[in-house]
Structure formats: structure tokens, C-alpha cells
SEDRENLO-358006 format. One record per atom (N, C-alpha, C): residue number from 0; chain; x, y, z; residue in three letters; atom name. Coordinates in nm, 2 decimals, m for minus. Layout:
! residues N
+-----+-------+--------+--------+--------+-----+------+
!   n ! chain !   east !  north !     up ! res ! atom !
+-----+-------+--------+--------+--------+-----+------+
! NUM !     A !      X !      Y !      Z ! ALA !   CA !
...
+-----+-------+--------+--------+--------+-----+------+
//
This chain:
! residues 54
+-----+-------+--------+--------+--------+-----+------+
!   n ! chain !   east !  north !     up ! res ! atom !
+-----+-------+--------+--------+--------+-----+------+
!   0 !     A !  m0.85 !  m3.85 !  m3.82 ! MET !    N !
!   0 !     A !  m0.96 !  m3.86 !  m3.91 ! MET !   CA !
!   0 !     A !  m1.00 !  m3.72 !  m3.97 ! MET !    C !
!   1 !     A !  m1.00 !  m3.62 !  m3.88 ! LYS !    N !
!   1 !     A !  m1.03 !  m3.49 !  m3.92 ! LYS !   CA !
!   1 !     A !  m0.94 !  m3.44 !  m4.04 ! LYS !    C !
!   2 !     A !  m0.81 !  m3.48 !  m4.02 ! GLU !    N !
!   2 !     A !  m0.71 !  m3.44 !  m4.12 ! GLU !   CA !
!   2 !     A !  m0.74 !  m3.50 !  m4.26 ! GLU !    C !
!   3 !     A !  m0.78 !  m3.63 !  m4.26 ! VAL !    N !
!   3 !     A !  m0.82 !  m3.70 !  m4.38 ! VAL !   CA !
!   3 !     A !  m0.94 !  m3.64 !  m4.45 ! VAL !    C !
!   4 !     A !  m1.04 !  m3.61 !  m4.37 ! LEU !    N !
!   4 !     A !  m1.16 !  m3.54 !  m4.43 ! LEU !   CA !
!   4 !     A !  m1.13 !  m3.40 !  m4.48 ! LEU !    C !
!   5 !     A !  m1.05 !  m3.33 !  m4.41 ! LEU !    N !
!   5 !     A !  m1.01 !  m3.20 !  m4.47 ! LEU !   CA !
!   5 !     A !  m0.93 !  m3.21 !  m4.60 ! LEU !    C !
!   6 !     A !  m0.84 !  m3.31 !  m4.60 ! SER !    N !
!   6 !     A !  m0.77 !  m3.33 !  m4.73 ! SER !   CA !
!   6 !     A !  m0.86 !  m3.37 !  m4.84 ! SER !    C !
!   7 !     A !  m0.95 !  m3.46 !  m4.81 ! LEU !    N !
!   7 !     A !  m1.05 !  m3.50 !  m4.91 ! LEU !   CA !
!   7 !     A !  m1.13 !  m3.38 !  m4.96 ! LEU !    C !
!   8 !     A !  m1.18 !  m3.30 !  m4.87 ! GLY !    N !
!   8 !     A !  m1.26 !  m3.19 !  m4.91 ! GLY !   CA !
!   8 !     A !  m1.18 !  m3.09 !  m4.99 ! GLY !    C !
!   9 !     A !  m1.05 !  m3.06 !  m4.95 ! THR !    N !
!   9 !     A !  m0.97 !  m2.97 !  m5.02 ! THR !   CA !
!   9 !     A !  m0.94 !  m3.02 !  m5.16 ! THR !    C !
!  10 !     A !  m0.90 !  m3.15 !  m5.17 ! GLY !    N !
!  10 !     A !  m0.88 !  m3.21 !  m5.30 ! GLY !   CA !
!  10 !     A !  m0.99 !  m3.20 !  m5.39 ! GLY !    C !
!  11 !     A !  m1.11 !  m3.22 !  m5.34 ! THR !    N !
!  11 !     A !  m1.24 !  m3.22 !  m5.42 ! THR !   CA !
!  11 !     A !  m1.26 !  m3.08 !  m5.48 ! THR !    C !
!  12 !     A !  m1.24 !  m2.98 !  m5.39 ! VAL !    N !
!  12 !     A !  m1.26 !  m2.84 !  m5.44 ! VAL !   CA !
!  12 !     A !  m1.15 !  m2.81 !  m5.54 ! VAL !    C !
!  13 !     A !  m1.03 !  m2.85 !  m5.52 ! VAL !    N !
!  13 !     A !  m0.92 !  m2.82 !  m5.62 ! VAL !   CA !
!  13 !     A !  m0.95 !  m2.89 !  m5.75 ! VAL !    C !
!  14 !     A !  m1.00 !  m3.02 !  m5.74 ! GLY !    N !
!  14 !     A !  m1.03 !  m3.09 !  m5.86 ! GLY !   CA !
!  14 !     A !  m1.14 !  m3.02 !  m5.94 ! GLY !    C !
!  15 !     A !  m1.24 !  m2.97 !  m5.87 ! LEU !    N !
!  15 !     A !  m1.35 !  m2.90 !  m5.93 ! LEU !   CA !
!  15 !     A !  m1.30 !  m2.77 !  m6.00 ! LEU !    C !
!  16 !     A !  m1.21 !  m2.70 !  m5.94 ! LEU !    N !
!  16 !     A !  m1.16 !  m2.58 !  m6.00 ! LEU !   CA !
!  16 !     A !  m1.08 !  m2.61 !  m6.12 ! LEU !    C !
!  17 !     A !  m1.00 !  m2.72 !  m6.12 ! PHE !    N !
!  17 !     A !  m0.92 !  m2.76 !  m6.24 ! PHE !   CA !
!  17 !     A !  m1.02 !  m2.79 !  m6.35 ! PHE !    C !
!  18 !     A !  m1.13 !  m2.86 !  m6.32 ! ALA !    N !
!  18 !     A !  m1.22 !  m2.89 !  m6.43 ! ALA !   CA !
!  18 !     A !  m1.29 !  m2.77 !  m6.48 ! ALA !    C !
!  19 !     A !  m1.34 !  m2.68 !  m6.39 ! VAL !    N !
!  19 !     A !  m1.41 !  m2.56 !  m6.44 ! VAL !   CA !
!  19 !     A !  m1.32 !  m2.47 !  m6.53 ! VAL !    C !
!  20 !     A !  m1.19 !  m2.46 !  m6.49 ! PHE !    N !
!  20 !     A !  m1.10 !  m2.37 !  m6.57 ! PHE !   CA !
!  20 !     A !  m1.03 !  m2.45 !  m6.68 ! PHE !    C !
!  21 !     A !  m1.07 !  m2.58 !  m6.70 ! LYS !    N !
!  21 !     A !  m1.02 !  m2.66 !  m6.81 ! LYS !   CA !
!  21 !     A !  m0.87 !  m2.67 !  m6.81 ! LYS !    C !
!  22 !     A !  m0.82 !  m2.69 !  m6.69 ! LEU !    N !
!  22 !     A !  m0.67 !  m2.71 !  m6.67 ! LEU !   CA !
!  22 !     A !  m0.64 !  m2.86 !  m6.66 ! LEU !    C !
!  23 !     A !  m0.52 !  m2.91 !  m6.70 ! PRO !    N !
!  23 !     A !  m0.49 !  m3.05 !  m6.69 ! PRO !   CA !
!  23 !     A !  m0.48 !  m3.08 !  m6.54 ! PRO !    C !
!  24 !     A !  m0.54 !  m3.20 !  m6.50 ! ILE !    N !
!  24 !     A !  m0.54 !  m3.24 !  m6.36 ! ILE !   CA !
!  24 !     A !  m0.40 !  m3.28 !  m6.32 ! ILE !    C !
!  25 !     A !  m0.35 !  m3.23 !  m6.20 ! PRO !    N !
!  25 !     A !  m0.22 !  m3.27 !  m6.16 ! PRO !   CA !
!  25 !     A !  m0.21 !  m3.40 !  m6.09 ! PRO !    C !
!  26 !     A !  m0.28 !  m3.50 !  m6.14 ! ALA !    N !
!  26 !     A !  m0.28 !  m3.63 !  m6.08 ! ALA !   CA !
!  26 !     A !  m0.31 !  m3.73 !  m6.19 ! ALA !    C !
!  27 !     A !  m0.29 !  m3.86 !  m6.17 ! PRO !    N !
!  27 !     A !  m0.33 !  m3.96 !  m6.28 ! PRO !   CA !
!  27 !     A !  m0.48 !  m3.95 !  m6.31 ! PRO !    C !
!  28 !     A !  m0.51 !  m3.95 !  m6.44 ! PRO !    N !
!  28 !     A !  m0.65 !  m3.93 !  m6.48 ! PRO !   CA !
!  28 !     A !  m0.74 !  m4.05 !  m6.47 ! PRO !    C !
!  29 !     A !  m0.69 !  m4.16 !  m6.40 ! ASN !    N !
!  29 !     A !  m0.77 !  m4.28 !  m6.39 ! ASN !   CA !
!  29 !     A !  m0.75 !  m4.35 !  m6.26 ! ASN !    C !
!  30 !     A !  m0.83 !  m4.44 !  m6.23 ! LEU !    N !
!  30 !     A !  m0.82 !  m4.51 !  m6.10 ! LEU !   CA !
!  30 !     A !  m0.70 !  m4.59 !  m6.08 ! LEU !    C !
!  31 !     A !  m0.65 !  m4.65 !  m6.19 ! ALA !    N !
!  31 !     A !  m0.53 !  m4.73 !  m6.18 ! ALA !   CA !
!  31 !     A !  m0.41 !  m4.64 !  m6.14 ! ALA !    C !
!  32 !     A !  m0.40 !  m4.52 !  m6.19 ! GLY !    N !
!  32 !     A !  m0.29 !  m4.43 !  m6.15 ! GLY !   CA !
!  32 !     A !  m0.30 !  m4.39 !  m6.01 ! GLY !    C !
!  33 !     A !  m0.42 !  m4.37 !  m5.96 ! VAL !    N !
!  33 !     A !  m0.44 !  m4.33 !  m5.82 ! VAL !   CA !
!  33 !     A !  m0.40 !  m4.45 !  m5.73 ! VAL !    C !
!  34 !     A !  m0.44 !  m4.57 !  m5.76 ! VAL !    N !
!  34 !     A !  m0.41 !  m4.69 !  m5.69 ! VAL !   CA !
!  34 !     A !  m0.26 !  m4.71 !  m5.69 ! VAL !    C !
!  35 !     A !  m0.19 !  m4.68 !  m5.79 ! GLY !    N !
!  35 !     A !  m0.04 !  m4.69 !  m5.80 ! GLY !   CA !
!  35 !     A !   0.02 !  m4.59 !  m5.70 ! GLY !    C !
!  36 !     A !  m0.03 !  m4.47 !  m5.69 ! ILE !    N !
!  36 !     A !   0.02 !  m4.38 !  m5.59 ! ILE !   CA !
!  36 !     A !   0.00 !  m4.43 !  m5.45 ! ILE !    C !
!  37 !     A !  m0.12 !  m4.48 !  m5.42 ! VAL !    N !
!  37 !     A !  m0.14 !  m4.54 !  m5.29 ! VAL !   CA !
!  37 !     A !  m0.05 !  m4.66 !  m5.26 ! VAL !    C !
!  38 !     A !  m0.02 !  m4.74 !  m5.36 ! GLY !    N !
!  38 !     A !   0.08 !  m4.85 !  m5.35 ! GLY !   CA !
!  38 !     A !   0.22 !  m4.80 !  m5.31 ! GLY !    C !
!  39 !     A !   0.26 !  m4.69 !  m5.38 ! ILE !    N !
!  39 !     A !   0.39 !  m4.63 !  m5.34 ! ILE !   CA !
!  39 !     A !   0.39 !  m4.59 !  m5.20 ! ILE !    C !
!  40 !     A !   0.29 !  m4.52 !  m5.15 ! PHE !    N !
!  40 !     A !   0.28 !  m4.48 !  m5.01 ! PHE !   CA !
!  40 !     A !   0.28 !  m4.60 !  m4.92 ! PHE !    C !
!  41 !     A !   0.20 !  m4.70 !  m4.95 ! LEU !    N !
!  41 !     A !   0.20 !  m4.82 !  m4.86 ! LEU !   CA !
!  41 !     A !   0.34 !  m4.89 !  m4.86 ! LEU !    C !
!  42 !     A !   0.41 !  m4.90 !  m4.97 ! GLY !    N !
!  42 !     A !   0.54 !  m4.95 !  m4.98 ! GLY !   CA !
!  42 !     A !   0.64 !  m4.88 !  m4.89 ! GLY !    C !
!  43 !     A !   0.62 !  m4.75 !  m4.89 ! TYR !    N !
!  43 !     A !   0.71 !  m4.66 !  m4.81 ! TYR !   CA !
!  43 !     A !   0.68 !  m4.69 !  m4.66 ! TYR !    C !
!  44 !     A !   0.55 !  m4.70 !  m4.62 ! LEU !    N !
!  44 !     A !   0.52 !  m4.73 !  m4.48 ! LEU !   CA !
!  44 !     A !   0.58 !  m4.86 !  m4.44 ! LEU !    C !
!  45 !     A !   0.57 !  m4.96 !  m4.52 ! VAL !    N !
!  45 !     A !   0.62 !  m5.09 !  m4.49 ! VAL !   CA !
!  45 !     A !   0.77 !  m5.08 !  m4.47 ! VAL !    C !
!  46 !     A !   0.84 !  m5.01 !  m4.56 ! ALA !    N !
!  46 !     A !   0.99 !  m5.00 !  m4.54 ! ALA !   CA !
!  46 !     A !   1.03 !  m4.93 !  m4.41 ! ALA !    C !
!  47 !     A !   0.95 !  m4.83 !  m4.38 ! VAL !    N !
!  47 !     A !   0.98 !  m4.76 !  m4.25 ! VAL !   CA !
!  47 !     A !   0.95 !  m4.85 !  m4.13 ! VAL !    C !
!  48 !     A !   0.84 !  m4.92 !  m4.13 ! LYS !    N !
!  48 !     A !   0.80 !  m5.01 !  m4.02 ! LYS !   CA !
!  48 !     A !   0.90 !  m5.12 !  m4.00 ! LYS !    C !
!  49 !     A !   0.96 !  m5.17 !  m4.11 ! MET !    N !
!  49 !     A !   1.05 !  m5.28 !  m4.11 ! MET !   CA !
!  49 !     A !   1.19 !  m5.24 !  m4.07 ! MET !    C !
!  50 !     A !   1.21 !  m5.11 !  m4.07 ! GLY !    N !
!  50 !     A !   1.34 !  m5.05 !  m4.04 ! GLY !   CA !
!  50 !     A !   1.44 !  m5.05 !  m4.16 ! GLY !    C !
!  51 !     A !   1.39 !  m5.06 !  m4.28 ! TRP !    N !
!  51 !     A !   1.47 !  m5.07 !  m4.40 ! TRP !   CA !
!  51 !     A !   1.51 !  m4.92 !  m4.44 ! TRP !    C !
!  52 !     A !   1.44 !  m4.83 !  m4.39 ! SER !    N !
!  52 !     A !   1.47 !  m4.69 !  m4.42 ! SER !   CA !
!  52 !     A !   1.52 !  m4.61 !  m4.30 ! SER !    C !
!  53 !     A !   1.61 !  m4.52 !  m4.32 ! LYS !    N !
!  53 !     A !   1.67 !  m4.45 !  m4.20 ! LYS !   CA !
!  53 !     A !   1.64 !  m4.30 !  m4.22 ! LYS !    C !
+-----+-------+--------+--------+--------+-----+------+
//
């Protein structure tokens, strides 16, 4: 859990810096894009758990 919170905090700081310096965000700019990335990760986990990936 500590790792997740540190990642969230780091991501928040980086996102703030990108906004302050008016840089394009290196992630999908909307919730649907972020959910898509989570879906890719979950699909990967399922494939590994089912033994479909080596």
C-alpha cells in the first residue's frame, strides 16, 4: 500500500509540474483514456494468472 501511495503522490507532483510549465501531459487527458490503461493492465494480470503468458 505504501508503494501505491508513493506512486500517487509522485504522479500528482509531476502532473502539477506539467501544468505549471504548460507542457503536454504524458497520459490520456481524460478519464476514459486512464480507464483504458487500467483495462490493459488488468487484462495482462488475467493472462498471467491463467498461464497464457510465459
